[in-house]
C-alpha positions as CSV (number, residue, x, y, z in Angstrom):
1,M,125.1,101.3,109.6
2,W,124.8,103.9,112.2
3,I,126.0,102.9,115.8
4,A,125.6,105.2,118.9
5,P,128.8,105.3,120.9
6,K,127.7,104.2,124.5
7,N,129.4,107.4,126.2
8,E,127.4,110.0,124.0
9,W,124.0,109.1,125.5
10,D,122.8,111.6,128.3
11,K,122.6,109.9,131.6
12,S,118.9,110.5,131.9
13,H,118.3,108.0,129.1
14,T,116.9,104.5,130.0
15,D,117.4,101.2,128.1
16,L,114.0,101.6,126.5
17,S,114.5,105.3,125.5
18,K,117.8,104.4,124.1
19,Y,116.2,101.6,122.2
20,F,113.5,103.7,120.8
21,I,115.9,106.2,119.0
22,E,118.3,103.2,118.0
23,R,115.3,101.5,116.2
24,I,114.0,104.8,114.5
25,K,117.5,105.5,113.2
26,Q,118.0,102.1,112.1
27,K,114.6,102.1,110.2
28,V,115.7,105.3,108.1
29,D,119.3,104.2,107.5
30,F,119.9,103.4,104.0
31,E,123.4,101.8,104.9
32,E,121.3,99.1,106.6
33,I,120.5,95.8,105.1
34,I,117.3,96.2,103.2
35,S,115.4,93.9,105.5
36,N,115.8,96.2,108.5
37,R,114.8,99.4,106.5
38,H,111.3,100.8,107.0
39,R,108.5,99.2,105.0
40,T,106.9,101.2,102.1
41,S,103.5,100.6,103.6
42,N,101.4,100.0,106.8
43,G,97.7,99.5,107.5
44,Y,97.1,103.4,107.1
45,T,99.1,103.7,103.8
46,L,97.5,100.7,102.3
47,I,94.1,102.4,102.8
48,E,95.2,105.4,101.0
49,E,96.6,103.4,98.3
50,I,93.2,101.5,97.9
51,C,91.5,105.0,97.7
52,E,93.9,106.0,94.9
53,V,93.7,102.7,93.0
54,S,90.1,102.2,93.2
55,Q,89.4,105.6,91.8
56,L,91.8,104.8,89.0
57,T,90.0,101.6,88.3
58,L,86.6,103.4,88.1
59,K,88.2,105.3,85.2
60,R,90.2,102.7,83.7
61,I,89.3,99.1,84.4
62,K,92.5,97.5,83.4
63,S,93.9,98.8,86.8
64,I,91.7,96.2,88.6
65,H,94.5,93.7,88.5
66,R,96.6,96.4,90.8
67,L,93.6,96.7,92.9
68,I,93.2,93.0,93.5
69,S,96.7,92.7,94.3
70,L,96.5,95.5,96.7
71,L,93.4,94.0,98.4
72,N,95.5,90.6,98.7
73,E,98.3,92.5,100.4
74,S,96.0,94.2,102.8
75,K,94.5,90.7,103.9
76,S,97.7,88.9,103.9
77,E,98.3,87.1,107.2
78,N,102.0,86.6,106.3
79,I,103.0,90.3,106.1
80,K,103.3,92.4,109.3
81,A,102.6,95.7,107.3
82,S,99.2,94.3,106.2
83,I,95.8,96.0,107.1
84,I,94.8,93.1,109.1
85,N,98.1,92.9,111.0
86,D,98.5,96.6,111.6
87,Y,99.1,97.0,115.4
88,I,97.2,100.4,115.6
89,L,94.2,99.5,113.5
90,N,93.7,96.3,115.4
91,K,93.8,98.1,118.7
92,Y,91.8,101.1,117.9
93,H,89.9,100.6,114.7
94,S,89.1,96.8,114.6
95,D,85.8,97.5,112.5
96,I,88.1,98.8,109.8
97,V,90.2,95.7,109.9
98,I,87.0,93.4,109.7
99,Y,85.9,95.4,106.8
100,Y,88.8,94.8,104.5
101,K,89.1,91.2,105.8
102,N,85.8,90.5,104.5
103,I,86.0,92.1,101.1
104,N,85.3,89.7,98.3
105,Q,87.8,90.3,95.6
106,N,85.7,88.7,92.9
107,K,82.7,90.9,93.6
108,V,84.9,94.0,93.3
109,K,86.3,92.7,90.1
110,E,83.0,91.8,88.6
111,N,80.6,94.5,89.8
112,T,80.9,98.3,89.4
113,K,78.7,99.0,92.5
114,D,81.1,96.9,94.9
115,L,84.0,98.8,93.3
116,T,82.3,102.1,93.9
117,D,81.5,101.0,97.4
118,L,85.1,100.1,98.2
119,Y,86.1,103.4,96.9
120,N,83.7,105.5,99.0
121,K,84.1,103.4,102.2
122,S,88.1,103.6,101.9
123,R,87.6,107.5,101.5
124,I,85.6,107.6,104.7
125,N,88.2,105.4,106.6
126,S,90.9,107.6,105.3
127,K,89.1,110.7,106.7
128,R,88.7,108.9,110.0
129,L,92.3,108.0,110.3
130,E,93.8,111.2,109.1
131,N,94.4,112.5,112.5
132,E,93.3,109.7,114.7
133,Y,96.3,107.3,113.6
134,L,99.0,109.4,115.0
135,D,97.0,110.2,118.0
136,N,96.7,106.5,118.7
137,I,100.6,106.0,118.1
138,I,101.2,108.8,120.8
139,N,98.7,107.1,123.1
140,E,100.3,103.9,122.7
141,L,103.8,105.5,123.4
142,R,102.4,107.2,126.7
143,L,101.3,103.7,127.8
144,I,104.9,102.4,127.9
145,D,107.0,103.0,131.0
146,F,110.3,103.9,129.7
147,N,111.8,103.5,133.2
148,S,110.7,99.9,133.4
149,T,113.3,97.0,133.7
150,N,111.1,94.6,131.6
151,F,113.1,95.4,128.6
152,E,112.3,92.5,126.1
153,R,108.4,92.9,126.6
154,Y,108.3,96.6,126.0
155,A,111.1,96.6,123.1
156,K,108.6,94.3,121.2
157,K,105.8,96.8,121.8
158,I,108.1,99.6,120.6
159,D,108.8,97.7,117.3
160,L,105.1,97.4,116.6
161,I,104.6,101.2,117.1
162,I,107.7,102.2,115.0
163,D,106.4,100.0,112.2
164,C,103.2,102.0,112.2
165,L,104.9,105.3,112.8
166,I,107.6,105.5,110.0
167,P,105.4,104.9,106.8
168,Y,102.8,107.2,108.2
169,L,105.2,109.9,108.6
170,I,106.8,109.4,105.2
171,F,103.4,109.4,103.6
172,K,102.5,112.6,105.3
173,G,105.5,114.3,103.8
174,Y,108.4,114.1,106.0
175,S,111.7,113.0,104.6
176,T,113.8,110.1,106.3
177,T,116.6,112.6,106.8
178,S,114.4,114.6,109.2
179,I,113.2,111.5,111.0
180,S,116.8,110.6,111.4
181,D,118.2,113.9,112.3
182,I,115.4,114.7,114.9
183,A,115.9,111.3,116.6
184,F,119.7,111.8,116.7
185,R,119.4,115.2,118.4
186,F,117.8,113.6,121.5
187,I,120.8,111.4,122.2
188,G,122.6,114.0,124.3
189,K,119.4,115.8,125.7
190,S,118.3,115.7,129.2
191,N,114.9,114.0,130.2
192,G,115.9,111.0,128.1
193,N,113.2,108.9,129.4
194,K,110.6,111.3,127.9
195,S,112.3,111.6,124.4
196,S,110.0,109.3,122.4
197,I,106.8,111.8,123.0
198,R,109.2,114.8,122.4
199,I,110.4,113.3,119.2
200,I,106.8,112.5,117.9
201,G,105.9,116.1,118.8
202,K,108.2,117.4,116.1
203,F,106.0,115.7,113.4
204,K,102.6,117.3,114.1
205,N,101.9,118.1,110.4
206,Q,102.6,121.9,111.1
207,L,104.4,124.3,108.8
208,N,107.6,125.9,110.0
209,N,109.4,128.8,108.7
210,Y,112.7,128.1,107.0
211,T,115.4,130.1,105.1
212,F,117.0,128.2,102.2
213,L,120.2,129.0,100.5
214,I,121.1,128.0,97.0
215,K,124.9,128.8,96.0
216,T,125.1,129.5,92.4
217,K,126.3,131.8,89.6
218,E,124.5,134.8,88.2
219,D,123.7,133.0,84.8
220,S,123.1,129.6,86.3
221,I,120.3,127.2,85.7
222,E,118.9,127.9,89.2
223,I,118.5,131.6,88.8
224,K,116.6,131.0,85.5
225,T,114.3,128.1,86.5
226,I,113.7,128.4,90.3
227,T,113.2,132.2,90.5
228,E,110.4,131.9,87.8
229,Y,108.8,129.1,89.9
230,L,109.1,131.2,93.1
231,N,107.6,134.3,91.3
232,N,104.7,132.3,90.0
233,K,104.1,130.8,93.5
234,S,104.5,134.4,95.3
235,V,107.3,133.1,97.4
236,K,109.8,135.6,98.8
237,F,113.4,135.3,97.7
238,K,116.5,137.4,97.1
239,V,119.6,137.0,95.2
240,V,122.4,138.0,97.6
241,N,126.2,138.1,98.1
242,Y,128.2,136.4,100.7
243,E,128.4,139.5,102.8
244,D,124.7,139.2,103.3
245,V,124.7,135.6,104.7
246,K,128.1,135.2,106.3
247,K,126.7,135.9,109.7
248,N,125.1,132.3,109.5
249,Y,127.1,130.7,106.9
250,I,129.8,128.7,108.4
251,F,131.1,126.8,105.3
252,P,134.4,127.6,103.5
253,H,134.3,130.6,101.3
254,P,137.5,131.6,99.7
255,K,137.9,135.3,98.6
256,S,138.4,134.2,95.0
257,D,134.8,132.7,95.2
258,K,132.5,134.9,93.2
259,N,129.4,132.8,93.7
260,I,126.1,134.5,94.7
261,F,123.2,133.0,96.8
262,L,119.6,132.5,96.1
263,K,118.0,133.1,99.5
264,I,114.4,131.9,99.9
265,N,111.9,132.3,102.8
266,R,109.4,129.6,102.9
267,S,106.9,128.0,105.4
268,T,107.0,124.1,104.7
269,L,106.6,120.7,106.5
270,D,109.9,119.4,105.8
271,P,113.0,121.3,104.8
272,H,114.7,118.4,103.1
273,N,111.8,117.4,100.9
274,Y,111.6,121.2,99.9
275,L,114.9,121.3,98.5
276,R,114.3,118.0,96.7
277,N,111.3,119.5,95.2
278,L,113.3,122.7,94.1
279,Y,115.9,120.4,92.3
280,E,113.1,118.7,90.4
281,I,111.5,121.8,89.4
282,C,114.8,123.2,88.2
283,L,115.7,119.9,86.1
284,K,112.1,119.8,84.6
285,K,112.0,123.3,83.7
286,Y,115.4,123.4,82.3
287,V,114.7,120.4,80.1
288,I,111.5,121.5,78.9
289,S,112.8,124.7,77.7
290,R,114.9,123.1,75.0
291,D,116.9,119.9,74.1
292,R,119.8,119.6,76.7
293,M,122.7,117.7,75.5
294,D,124.6,118.6,78.9
295,L,123.0,118.4,82.3
296,S,126.2,118.5,84.2
297,P,125.8,121.9,85.9
298,L,123.3,120.1,88.1
299,N,125.7,117.4,89.4
300,D,126.7,119.2,92.4
301,F,123.4,120.9,93.3
302,F,123.0,119.0,96.5
303,D,126.4,120.1,97.6
304,R,125.2,123.7,97.4
305,V,121.9,123.9,99.2
306,F,121.6,124.8,102.8
307,W,118.6,125.5,105.3
308,K,118.0,127.2,108.7
309,F,115.0,127.9,110.8
310,A,114.0,131.5,109.8
311,D,113.0,132.5,113.2
312,A,116.2,131.8,115.0
313,D,118.7,134.5,114.1
314,N,121.5,132.7,116.1
315,H,121.1,129.4,114.0
316,N,123.5,128.6,111.3
317,F,122.8,127.2,108.0
318,Q,123.2,123.5,107.6
319,K,123.6,121.1,104.7
320,S,120.8,118.6,104.2
321,N,122.0,115.0,104.0
322,F,121.1,113.8,100.4
323,N,124.0,111.3,100.3
324,I,121.4,108.3,100.4
325,D,118.6,110.0,98.3
326,P,118.2,108.6,94.7
327,L,117.6,111.8,93.3
328,N,121.1,112.7,94.2
329,V,122.8,111.1,90.9
330,S,126.3,111.5,92.1
331,K,125.5,109.7,95.3
332,R,123.4,107.0,93.9
333,K,124.1,103.6,95.3
334,S,125.0,100.7,93.2
335,S,124.2,97.3,94.9
336,L,126.0,95.6,92.1
337,L,129.4,97.4,92.8
338,D,128.9,97.3,96.6
339,T,128.2,93.6,96.5
340,L,131.3,92.7,94.2
341,Q,133.5,94.9,96.6
342,L,132.3,93.6,99.9
343,L,132.5,90.0,99.0
344,S,135.9,90.1,96.8
345,K,138.4,89.6,99.8
346,S,136.3,86.7,101.3
347,N,135.7,85.0,98.1
348,D,139.0,84.9,96.3
349,Y,138.6,87.3,93.6
350,E,139.9,91.0,93.0
351,F,137.4,93.8,92.7
352,N,137.8,97.4,94.0
353,D,136.3,100.7,93.4
354,T,138.5,101.3,90.4
355,T,137.7,97.7,88.7
356,D,135.6,97.7,85.6
357,I,132.9,95.1,85.3
358,P,133.8,92.6,82.9
359,F,132.1,92.6,79.5
360,I,129.6,89.7,79.7
361,E,127.9,89.3,76.3
362,N,125.0,87.2,77.8
363,I,124.0,90.0,80.3
364,S,125.5,93.1,78.5
365,D,122.1,94.6,77.8
366,C,120.9,94.3,81.5
367,L,124.2,96.0,82.5
368,Y,123.8,98.7,79.9
369,Y,120.2,99.6,81.2
370,Y,121.3,99.4,84.8
371,N,124.2,101.7,84.4
372,L,122.1,104.2,82.4
373,A,119.6,104.2,85.2
374,L,122.1,104.9,87.7
375,G,123.4,107.9,85.7
376,S,119.9,109.3,84.7
377,K,119.1,112.7,86.4
378,S,115.3,112.0,86.2
379,I,114.2,109.7,88.8
380,E,111.2,108.6,86.6
381,N,113.6,107.8,83.6
382,S,115.9,106.0,86.2
383,L,112.9,103.7,87.5
384,S,111.8,103.0,84.0
385,L,115.3,101.9,82.9
386,L,115.9,99.7,86.0
387,W,112.7,98.0,85.1
388,T,113.9,97.4,81.4
389,S,117.2,96.0,83.0
390,L,115.2,93.5,85.0
391,E,112.9,92.5,82.2
392,T,116.1,92.0,80.1
393,L,117.5,89.8,82.7
394,L,114.9,87.4,82.8
395,P,116.5,84.0,81.8
396,Y,113.3,82.0,80.9
397,R,109.5,82.5,81.3
398,M,107.2,80.4,83.5
399,H,104.1,82.5,83.2
400,D,101.9,84.2,80.3
401,N,102.6,87.9,81.3
402,D,105.5,90.2,82.0
403,I,104.7,91.0,85.6
404,M,104.1,87.5,86.7
405,N,107.4,86.3,85.2
406,V,109.3,89.2,86.8
407,Q,107.6,88.3,90.2
408,H,108.5,84.6,90.0
409,F,112.1,85.3,88.9
410,V,112.9,87.9,91.5
411,S,110.9,86.8,94.7
412,K,112.0,83.1,94.2
413,S,115.5,84.1,93.7
414,L,116.0,86.6,96.5
415,S,113.5,85.4,99.3
416,V,115.7,82.5,100.5
417,G,118.4,85.1,101.4
418,T,116.1,86.6,104.2
419,I,117.7,84.0,106.6
420,G,121.1,84.9,105.9
421,R,120.3,88.8,105.8
422,E,118.9,88.4,109.4
423,I,122.0,86.8,110.5
424,T,124.4,89.1,108.7
425,S,122.5,92.1,110.0
426,F,123.0,91.1,113.4
427,A,126.7,90.2,112.7
428,L,127.5,93.4,111.1
429,R,126.0,95.5,114.0
430,Y,127.8,93.3,116.5
431,S,131.0,94.0,114.7
432,N,130.6,97.7,114.2
433,C,129.5,98.1,118.0
434,N,132.5,96.2,119.0
435,W,134.8,98.4,117.1
436,I,133.1,101.9,118.1
437,N,133.0,101.0,121.8
438,N,136.6,100.0,121.9
439,K,136.5,96.2,121.3
440,C,134.1,95.9,124.3
441,F,133.1,92.3,123.1
442,D,136.4,90.7,122.6
443,S,136.0,88.8,125.9
444,L,133.0,86.9,124.1
445,G,135.5,85.3,121.9
446,I,134.3,86.6,118.5
447,F,137.1,88.9,117.1
448,T,135.9,91.4,114.7
449,N,138.9,93.2,113.0
450,Y,137.8,91.9,109.6
451,F,134.2,90.7,108.7
452,N,134.4,87.6,106.6
453,Y,131.6,87.8,104.0
454,N,131.6,83.9,103.3
455,T,129.7,80.9,104.5
456,E,132.2,80.1,107.3
457,G,132.3,83.7,108.5
458,I,128.6,84.2,108.8
459,K,128.2,80.8,110.1
460,L,130.4,81.8,113.1
461,Y,127.8,84.1,114.1
462,L,124.8,81.7,113.5
463,N,126.4,79.0,115.7
464,W,126.8,81.5,118.4
465,L,123.3,82.6,118.3
466,C,122.3,78.8,118.5
467,T,124.1,78.4,122.0
468,S,122.2,78.1,125.0
469,Y,123.4,80.2,128.0
470,D,123.0,80.2,131.5
471,E,123.6,82.8,134.2
472,N,127.5,82.1,134.2
473,N,127.9,82.8,130.5
474,D,125.0,84.8,129.3
475,P,126.4,87.8,127.3
476,F,123.0,89.7,127.8
477,G,124.5,92.3,130.3
478,L,127.4,93.2,128.4
479,I,125.6,93.6,125.0
480,K,123.0,95.7,126.7
481,E,125.5,98.1,128.2
482,N,126.9,98.9,124.7
483,S,123.7,98.7,122.6
484,N,120.1,98.0,123.5
485,L,119.2,97.5,119.8
486,L,121.9,94.8,119.5
487,C,120.8,93.4,122.8
488,N,117.3,93.0,121.8
489,D,118.2,91.5,118.4
490,F,120.5,89.0,120.3
491,C,117.7,88.0,122.7
492,D,115.2,87.5,119.8
493,L,117.4,85.6,117.7
494,N,118.9,83.4,120.5
495,N,115.5,82.6,121.7
496,K,114.3,81.6,118.3
497,Y,117.3,79.6,117.3
498,T,117.4,77.7,120.5
499,G,113.7,76.8,120.3
500,E,112.4,79.0,123.1
501,D,108.5,78.9,123.2
502,G,108.4,76.0,120.9
503,I,109.9,78.0,117.9
504,T,111.3,75.5,115.1
505,V,112.5,75.6,111.7
506,Q,109.1,76.6,110.7
507,Y,110.1,80.0,111.7
508,W,112.7,80.0,108.8
509,I,110.0,78.7,106.5
510,N,107.5,81.3,107.4
511,K,110.3,84.1,106.9
512,I,111.0,82.8,103.4
513,N,107.3,82.7,102.5
514,S,106.7,86.2,103.9
515,S,109.8,87.6,102.2
516,E,108.6,86.1,98.8
517,E,105.1,87.5,99.2
518,L,106.5,91.0,100.2
519,I,108.8,91.1,97.1
520,N,105.7,90.1,94.8
521,F,103.8,93.0,96.3
522,Q,106.4,95.6,96.1
523,L,107.1,94.5,92.4
524,D,103.5,95.0,91.7
525,R,103.6,98.4,93.2
526,I,106.7,99.3,91.3
527,Y,105.1,98.0,87.9
528,L,102.1,100.2,88.4
529,H,104.3,103.2,88.7
530,R,106.7,102.3,86.0
531,N,103.6,101.9,83.5
532,Q,102.2,105.3,84.6
533,I,105.6,106.8,83.7
534,V,105.8,105.0,80.4
535,H,102.1,105.4,79.4
536,S,101.0,108.7,80.8
537,G,104.1,110.5,81.7
538,K,103.2,110.5,85.4
539,F,106.0,112.0,87.8
540,I,106.5,110.0,91.2
541,N,106.0,111.8,94.4
542,E,107.2,109.2,96.9
543,Y,110.0,107.4,94.9
544,S,112.8,106.7,97.4
545,N,111.8,103.4,98.8
546,L,110.4,102.2,95.4
547,W,113.6,103.1,93.6
548,N,115.8,101.7,96.3
549,H,114.1,98.3,96.3
550,L,114.0,98.0,92.5
551,E,117.8,98.9,92.3
552,W,118.5,96.4,95.0
553,Y,116.6,93.6,93.2
554,V,118.4,94.3,89.9
555,G,121.9,95.0,91.4
556,K,121.7,91.8,93.5
557,L,120.8,89.4,90.7
558,L,123.3,91.1,88.4
559,S,126.1,90.6,91.2
560,Y,125.1,86.9,91.2
561,C,125.8,86.8,87.3
562,V,129.1,88.7,87.5
563,I,130.4,86.7,90.4
564,K,129.5,83.5,88.7
565,Y,131.3,84.8,85.6
566,I,134.4,85.9,87.3
567,K,134.8,82.5,89.2
568,S,134.0,80.5,86.1
569,E,136.9,78.6,84.7
570,N,135.3,78.4,81.1
571,K,134.1,82.0,80.6
572,E,133.2,81.4,77.1
573,D,130.6,78.8,78.4
574,F,128.9,81.2,80.6
575,N,125.1,81.1,80.2
576,K,122.6,83.1,82.3
577,I,120.0,80.5,81.7
578,D,122.1,77.8,83.2
579,I,123.1,79.7,86.4
580,F,119.5,80.7,87.1
581,Y,118.4,77.1,86.6
582,E,121.1,76.4,89.2
583,L,119.9,79.0,91.5
584,E,116.2,78.1,91.3
585,A,117.3,74.3,91.8
586,Y,119.1,75.4,94.9
587,C,115.9,77.5,96.2
588,D,113.7,74.5,95.7
589,N,116.1,72.0,97.4
590,L,116.6,74.4,100.3
591,K,112.8,74.9,100.9
592,N,112.3,71.2,100.8
593,Q,115.1,70.5,103.3
594,L,113.6,73.0,105.6
595,K,110.0,71.5,105.2
596,L,111.5,68.2,106.0
597,N,113.0,69.5,109.2
598,S,110.2,71.9,109.9
599,T,109.5,70.5,113.3
600,R,113.0,70.5,114.8
601,K,114.7,73.3,116.6
602,I,117.0,75.4,114.4
603,N,120.1,74.5,116.6
604,E,119.3,70.9,115.8
605,V,119.8,71.3,112.0
606,S,123.5,72.6,111.9
607,Y,124.0,70.3,108.9
608,L,122.0,72.5,106.9
609,F,123.7,75.7,107.9
610,D,126.3,75.6,105.0
611,D,123.6,75.3,102.2
612,I,121.4,78.0,104.0
613,L,124.3,80.5,104.0
614,K,125.7,79.5,100.6
615,Q,124.3,82.5,98.5
616,T,126.3,85.1,100.5
617,W,125.7,87.8,97.7
618,Q,122.2,88.1,98.7
619,F,122.9,88.9,102.5
620,T,124.2,92.6,102.3
């Protein structure tokens, strides 16, 4: 979780300009809790998806089920990222919103003409929004007074804009690494109150000239595969020695190092995505050429690639941060292992980074496919194996087809954790901000030397957020002084949990329903890609967000199984069907209790807090 030390901001920054940068960084930070990361879609990208899937359906009618799901997602009132809830579309293109809102799915399903009309109209909408959407976002940012003291009002508007911006930029071909790096550069720059427009100005869909370096050996995989590709594409490159690049190469290079460098000059939209593409090309060409028993030479590929702006002679080569990219196999995150380690100390069992997962016969196949997926160099193979692991984990079937069974199982199991994730996210940011800024919050009475990942530890923060404050004890000023993002989250949650503006427990019910719906739609999107991989060998273009979500779903559900096994007194009696019956019963009971108390304020139902915060494995 990224936190900006308060002393690193240029003095020209305002509360709102700091907040803008903090929120962007949070959305593309894969160390964040999953609920805080950027959405896969927004109104704009959903229209693009409708174009693609409606065209696919015209060719292959079986795809109609995916199209209907997509139309339902677009019209959902519960999902912030739907077409009908898209902030930019509603303000600037309300006719487009009305069009999709009024689509009759049954007619599209039954009538080829309606399907063709949907495709054609969506293509027209796509053309209309191609440049307009970003221009509208920029216009909205210009309407914000970043010097204003009306922090809470403008922070909400910034959230709406960023939710539209990030999925748009990723769809257009920018990487989360670029978005994060560019936002970070403006922390210490002058004219901070103008940084939002200057940041967006870096993403105008314009190609830039870059120089790339791949550190390698003369007979390496990269030399054999990438140079062939570059020649075919008429891209300029050279094979050079250290002496040719040492002026701008600032990384250690001992005299005994006999490596050479593949130096590439290329105009591209995003340097990090270009290096990704080179890796995929190298992998595929190498595997296509013959059977490969050993792909280990590619293990450290992302540690040996560098880039710089070609037109700036005084700029040094820099590494691209692929630590969070699922394409980088050696750095792939395991939500299973992370969860087991994080919760071990707080939940009275031992598990560290050297501990083996115990053999649990009842889920051994699921663990086998999950670990195979984490180790597969092909992202397509990895996604397919993750899906197999998920299907293998199904404890029982409540529906007729595979996808509906998966959706029921995953969305119901994980959606109730959205409340705990909201609280844990705040608590972790509070704790980390306090630590980075020299224990600035200790005077508030919550000490953060150790974060307790159990019900009592998280309930401490929930009770604090449920407190009504007055001018004498309001922590608003102290929190805002150290983090505007944390301050906005505090104000938002404190208002909701104390019943400001008539907010009741219904807020939590709506949050669970929205999470369940989002998971269902995301699984449907993943299922389409998985089927295209399995049945037609399709390669994935935008995989990071889909892969990360699927890995999180599988890793979390497996962590529930492993923790239940570890803490079980009679391990020979462990049965995944029984523990998932237990989990589903918990979900049903919690939803019922919330429904019975739906009209009460959240701080009036403290007797439910222990139950709400019971499944802590879901919260990280």
